[in-house]
C-alpha positions in Angstrom: 0.1 0.0 -0.1 1.6 3.2 -1.2 -1.4 5.8 -0.4 -4.8 5.7 0.2 -6.3 8.1 -2.4 -9.3 10.4 -2.1 -10.8 9.6 -5.7 -10.9 6.6 -8.0 -9.7 8.9 -10.8 -6.7 9.6 -9.0 -5.9 6.3 -8.0 -6.4 5.1 -11.6 -4.6 7.8 -13.3 -1.3 7.3 -10.9 -1.2 3.8 -11.7 -1.4 4.7 -15.2 1.4 7.4 -15.3 3.5 4.9 -13.2 3.0 2.0 -16.0 3.8 4.6 -18.6 6.8 5.5 -16.8 5.7 9.2 -16.4 7.0 9.4 -12.7 7.0 13.1 -12.6 3.1 13.3 -13.4 2.4 10.3 -11.0 4.2 12.4 -8.4 2.3 15.3 -8.9 -1.0 13.3 -8.2 0.7 11.8 -5.1 1.4 15.0 -3.8 -1.7 16.9 -4.3 -3.7 14.3 -3.0 -1.8 14.2 0.1 -2.2 17.5 0.6 -5.9 17.2 0.1 -6.0 14.3 2.8 -3.9 16.1 4.9 -5.8 19.4 4.9 -9.3 17.6 5.1 -8.2 15.8 8.5 -7.1 19.1 9.9 -10.1 20.9 9.2 -12.2 18.0 10.9 -9.9 18.3 13.5 -10.1 22.0 13.7 -13.8 22.0 13.9 -14.2 19.6 16.6 -11.6 21.3 18.6 -13.6 25.1 18.1 -16.7 23.2 19.1 -15.9 21.6 21.9 -14.1 25.0 23.0 -17.4 26.8 22.8 -19.0 24.5 24.6 -16.5 24.8 27.4 -17.0 29.1 26.6 -13.0 28.9 25.8 -13.1 31.7 23.3 -9.6 32.0 23.6 -9.0 28.8 22.0 -11.5 29.6 19.3 -10.2 32.8 18.3 -6.8 31.1 17.9 -8.0 28.0 15.9 -10.5 29.8 13.6 -7.5 31.4 11.3 -6.0 27.9 11.2 -9.3 26.5 10.2 -9.4 29.2 7.4 -6.0 28.1 6.2 -6.8 24.7 5.9 -10.0 25.2 4.1 -7.9 27.4 1.4 -5.5 25.1 1.2 -8.0 22.4 0.3 -9.9 24.1 -1.9 -6.7 24.9 -3.9 -5.3 21.3 -3.9 -8.6 20.1 -5.2 -8.3 22.7 -7.9 -4.9 21.5 -9.0 -5.8 17.8 -8.8 -9.0 18.6 -10.9 -6.8 20.4 -13.4 -4.6 17.3 -13.5 -7.6 15.0 -14.2 -9.2 17.1 -16.8 -5.7 17.6 -18.5 -5.3 13.4 -18.5 -9.1 13.3 -20.0 -7.9 15.9 -22.9 -4.9 13.9 -23.8 -6.8 10.4 -23.4 -4.4 9.2 -21.3 -6.6 6.2 -20.4 -6.1 4.8 -24.0 
């Protein structure tokens, strides 16, 4: 097991690029998919921390975690856009064949 991909398209595309020995493109897919997974788990964790801090009325923690949550959401959106562009490019060049 190398990596647990977020989508099947990324996993299949990574495999195809590896078989065709286009390691740079395969590494790009792996890089952006890891970034997506990291930002997604960070976002979920930060949301949980913020909710529990609000219940405890610990507003200092809420104030310190909110910018981190926004950064994680922004990075997640950017990474998803990048991987989407890679998928569209592969579809355009008909890598599947």
